C-alpha positions as CSV (number, residue, x, y, z in Angstrom):
1,M,0.0,0.0,0.0
2,S,1.1,3.6,-0.5
3,D,3.1,5.0,2.3
4,Q,0.6,7.8,2.5
5,L,-1.7,5.6,4.8
6,L,-1.2,5.2,8.5
7,V,-3.7,2.3,8.9
8,D,-3.4,-1.0,7.1
9,H,-5.8,-2.3,4.5
10,G,-7.5,-5.0,6.6
11,R,-8.1,-2.6,9.5
12,M,-9.6,0.0,7.2
13,L,-12.0,-2.5,5.7
14,D,-13.1,-3.5,9.2
15,A,-13.5,0.2,10.2
16,L,-15.5,1.0,7.0
17,R,-17.9,-1.9,7.8
18,I,-18.4,-0.6,11.3
19,E,-19.0,2.9,10.1
20,I,-21.7,1.7,7.7
21,D,-23.5,0.0,10.6
22,L,-23.2,3.1,12.8
23,L,-24.5,5.3,10.0
24,A,-27.4,3.0,9.2
25,D,-28.4,2.9,12.9
26,A,-28.2,6.6,13.3
27,S,-30.3,7.2,10.2
28,Q,-33.2,5.3,11.8
29,R,-33.2,7.5,14.9
30,A,-34.7,10.5,13.1
31,R,-36.9,11.4,10.2
32,G,-35.3,11.1,6.8
33,D,-36.0,14.8,6.1
34,T,-34.2,16.0,9.2
35,R,-31.7,18.6,8.3
36,V,-28.0,17.8,8.8
37,P,-26.5,20.8,10.7
38,P,-22.9,20.7,9.4
39,C,-24.1,20.5,5.7
40,P,-26.6,23.2,4.8
41,G,-29.2,21.8,2.3
42,L,-28.6,18.2,3.2
43,T,-31.0,15.9,5.0
44,I,-30.4,12.5,6.5
45,E,-31.9,10.8,3.4
46,E,-29.9,13.0,1.1
47,T,-26.7,12.1,3.0
48,L,-27.3,8.4,2.6
49,R,-28.1,8.9,-1.1
50,H,-24.9,10.9,-1.6
51,L,-22.8,8.1,-0.1
52,G,-24.6,5.4,-2.0
53,S,-23.8,7.3,-5.2
54,V,-20.2,8.0,-4.3
55,Y,-19.6,4.3,-3.6
56,R,-20.9,3.4,-7.0
57,L,-18.8,6.1,-8.6
58,V,-15.6,4.6,-7.0
59,V,-16.5,1.1,-8.0
60,S,-16.8,2.2,-11.6
61,W,-13.6,4.2,-11.4
62,L,-11.7,1.1,-10.1
63,R,-13.2,-1.2,-12.7
64,D,-12.7,1.2,-15.7
65,G,-9.4,2.8,-14.6
66,R,-10.8,6.3,-15.1
67,R,-13.4,8.6,-13.7
68,P,-16.8,7.4,-15.0
69,G,-19.1,9.8,-16.9
70,E,-22.2,7.9,-15.7
71,W,-23.1,5.8,-12.7
72,Q,-26.2,5.2,-10.6
73,R,-26.8,8.3,-8.5
74,D,-30.2,7.5,-7.0
75,P,-32.2,4.6,-5.6
76,G,-34.2,2.4,-7.9
77,P,-38.0,2.8,-8.0
78,R,-38.6,0.1,-5.4
79,E,-35.4,0.7,-3.4
80,T,-35.2,2.6,-0.1
81,V,-32.4,5.1,0.4
82,L,-30.9,2.8,3.1
83,E,-31.0,-0.2,0.7
84,F,-29.3,2.0,-1.9
85,L,-26.6,2.9,0.7
86,R,-26.0,-0.7,1.7
87,G,-26.0,-2.0,-1.8
88,G,-23.4,0.5,-2.8
89,Y,-21.3,-0.3,0.2
90,D,-21.5,-4.1,-0.5
91,E,-20.2,-3.5,-4.1
92,L,-17.5,-1.2,-2.9
93,A,-16.3,-3.5,0.0
94,E,-16.2,-6.5,-2.4
95,E,-14.2,-4.6,-5.0
96,L,-11.7,-3.3,-2.4
97,A,-11.3,-6.6,-0.6
98,A,-10.5,-8.4,-3.9
99,R,-7.7,-6.0,-4.9
100,D,-4.1,-5.6,-3.7
101,P,-4.0,-2.3,-1.9
102,H,-0.6,-1.6,-3.4
103,A,-1.9,-2.1,-6.9
104,H,-1.7,0.9,-9.3
105,T,-5.0,2.5,-10.2
106,S,-6.3,5.8,-11.3
107,T,-7.1,8.3,-8.5
108,W,-7.4,12.1,-8.3
109,W,-4.3,12.5,-6.1
110,P,-1.0,12.2,-8.0
111,A,0.8,11.3,-4.7
112,D,-1.2,8.1,-4.3
113,Q,-2.2,6.2,-7.4
114,T,-3.1,3.0,-5.6
115,V,-6.2,1.1,-4.6
116,G,-5.4,2.0,-1.0
117,F,-6.2,5.6,-1.8
118,W,-9.9,4.7,-2.5
119,L,-10.3,2.7,0.7
120,R,-8.9,5.5,2.8
121,R,-11.0,8.1,1.0
122,M,-14.2,6.1,1.4
123,L,-13.5,5.4,5.1
124,H,-13.2,9.1,5.9
125,E,-16.0,10.1,3.6
126,T,-18.2,7.6,5.5
127,T,-16.9,8.5,9.0
128,I,-17.5,12.2,8.6
129,H,-21.0,11.8,7.2
130,R,-21.8,9.2,9.9
131,T,-21.0,11.9,12.5
132,D,-23.2,14.3,10.6
133,V,-26.2,11.9,10.7
134,Q,-25.6,11.2,14.4
135,S,-25.6,14.9,15.1
136,A,-28.8,15.4,13.1
137,A,-30.4,12.5,15.1
138,G,-29.6,14.3,18.4
139,M,-26.5,12.3,19.6
140,A,-24.2,14.2,21.9
141,L,-20.7,15.2,20.6
142,A,-19.0,13.1,23.3
143,G,-20.7,10.0,22.1
144,I,-20.0,10.8,18.4
145,A,-16.3,11.4,19.1
146,D,-16.0,8.3,21.2
147,E,-17.0,6.1,18.3
148,I,-14.1,7.4,16.1
149,P,-11.2,5.0,16.8
150,E,-7.9,6.8,17.5
151,D,-6.0,5.2,14.6
152,V,-8.8,6.2,12.2
153,A,-8.9,9.8,13.5
154,I,-5.1,10.1,13.3
155,D,-5.2,8.9,9.7
156,G,-8.0,11.3,9.0
157,I,-6.0,14.3,10.3
158,D,-3.2,13.2,8.0
159,E,-5.6,13.0,5.0
160,A,-7.3,16.3,5.7
161,L,-3.9,18.1,5.7
162,L,-2.0,16.3,3.0
163,L,-4.8,15.6,0.5
164,W,-7.2,18.5,1.1
165,F,-5.1,21.3,2.4
166,D,-1.9,20.6,0.5
167,H,-3.2,19.1,-2.8
168,R,-6.9,20.1,-3.3
169,L,-6.4,23.8,-2.6
170,E,-3.6,23.9,-5.2
171,V,-5.9,22.2,-7.8
172,L,-8.6,24.8,-7.0
173,G,-6.1,27.7,-7.3
174,V,-6.9,28.8,-3.8
175,S,-4.3,30.2,-1.4
176,G,-4.1,32.2,1.8
177,T,-4.6,35.9,2.3
178,R,-1.6,36.2,4.7
179,E,1.5,34.4,5.7
180,G,0.8,31.9,8.5
181,S,1.9,28.6,9.7
182,V,0.2,26.1,12.0
183,A,1.6,23.0,13.7
184,V,-1.0,20.3,14.4
185,S,-0.2,17.9,17.2
186,S,-2.4,14.9,18.1
187,G,-2.0,11.2,18.9
188,G,1.8,11.4,19.1
189,R,2.1,12.8,15.6
190,T,2.8,16.2,14.2
191,W,2.0,18.1,11.0
192,F,3.1,21.5,9.7
193,A,0.7,23.6,7.5
194,R,1.7,26.8,5.8
195,A,-0.2,29.3,3.7
196,G,0.4,32.6,2.0
197,P,-0.9,34.7,-0.8
198,S,0.5,32.3,-3.5
199,Y,0.6,28.9,-1.9
200,T,-0.7,26.3,0.6
201,E,1.3,23.3,1.8
202,A,1.3,20.7,4.5
203,S,3.5,17.9,5.5
204,R,4.2,15.4,8.3
205,A,6.8,16.9,10.7
206,D,8.8,16.3,13.8
207,T,8.1,18.1,17.1
208,A,10.6,20.9,16.3
209,V,7.9,22.7,14.3
210,L,5.8,23.1,17.5
211,D,8.3,25.9,18.4
212,Q,8.8,27.2,14.9
213,A,5.1,27.6,13.8
214,D,3.1,30.8,14.2
215,A,0.4,28.8,15.9
216,V,-0.3,25.3,17.3
217,V,-3.4,23.2,17.4
218,R,-3.6,20.3,19.8
219,G,-6.3,17.9,21.0
220,E,-7.5,14.4,21.2
221,P,-7.4,12.8,17.7
222,A,-11.1,12.5,17.2
223,L,-11.6,16.2,18.1
224,V,-8.8,17.5,15.9
225,Y,-10.2,15.3,13.1
226,L,-13.7,16.7,13.4
227,W,-12.3,20.3,13.8
228,L,-10.3,20.0,10.6
229,W,-13.5,18.9,8.8
230,G,-15.4,21.9,10.2
231,R,-17.7,19.7,12.4
232,I,-16.8,21.3,15.8
233,A,-15.9,24.7,17.0
234,T,-12.3,25.9,17.6
235,S,-13.1,26.1,21.3
236,M,-13.2,22.2,21.3
237,V,-9.4,22.0,20.5
238,T,-6.5,23.7,22.1
239,T,-4.9,26.6,20.2
240,E,-1.7,28.5,21.0
241,R,-0.3,31.8,19.8
242,D,-1.5,33.2,16.5
243,D,-5.3,32.9,16.3
244,D,-5.4,34.4,12.8
245,A,-3.2,31.6,11.5
246,V,-5.5,29.0,13.0
247,A,-8.5,30.8,11.5
248,Q,-6.9,30.8,8.1
249,L,-6.1,27.1,8.2
250,W,-9.7,26.4,9.2
251,A,-11.2,28.7,6.6
252,L,-9.0,27.3,3.8
253,L,-10.1,23.7,4.7
254,R,-13.7,24.8,4.3
255,L,-13.0,25.8,0.8
256,A,-11.1,22.6,0.1
257,T,-13.7,20.2,1.4
258,R,-17.0,21.8,0.5
């Protein structure tokens, strides 16, 4: 598997299966038309439909070796949205389990052109939307965060910074409005993110950057993960020094992940 990932293939497959079960359970605890607070315009049912569609897109991408032009985006006439979600997951899990995670395949990240990219991406796509549905169903933040395993959260922090902040913003042509650097520290790992008027970049780092950065963000892995994805307030993590640098990191990630 690509060295981008911090969690092995088998563990990710297991974690994705658990996430689907948690998501399905949460979706039954409120009406399907309940609004999802972190995602304006989305309801619980629309979130399930979105995931079911994305799973099918990825299956087609893996099979054809390129981004598909067409795939099933909506449930069939006699299919519930939950059945659509689970059917898409079943296809995806079977496809991923049958492939070597190290095998080359087309992806949208030049740094990781392997099957492992897609498993990682779908795990975090599902985990974040699972927390959205749990939030919409009235579950407390403490319970939501507790159900994110530490290893998954640490890998999710890594993906948010390296894939979305470092790569996606460059593709979008989006950069910062001021010079600012932030060290992110969680779960025994450290990352360094920088932005300025002409660039954004992030990388894994050693602890020396904690003294060098303009600002530091620390916290339990699940909370830092949710914060990077815009699901919780900055007050839920610990910040040090330059608040404007922290705010810029957060704001740029909202543009990257919307």
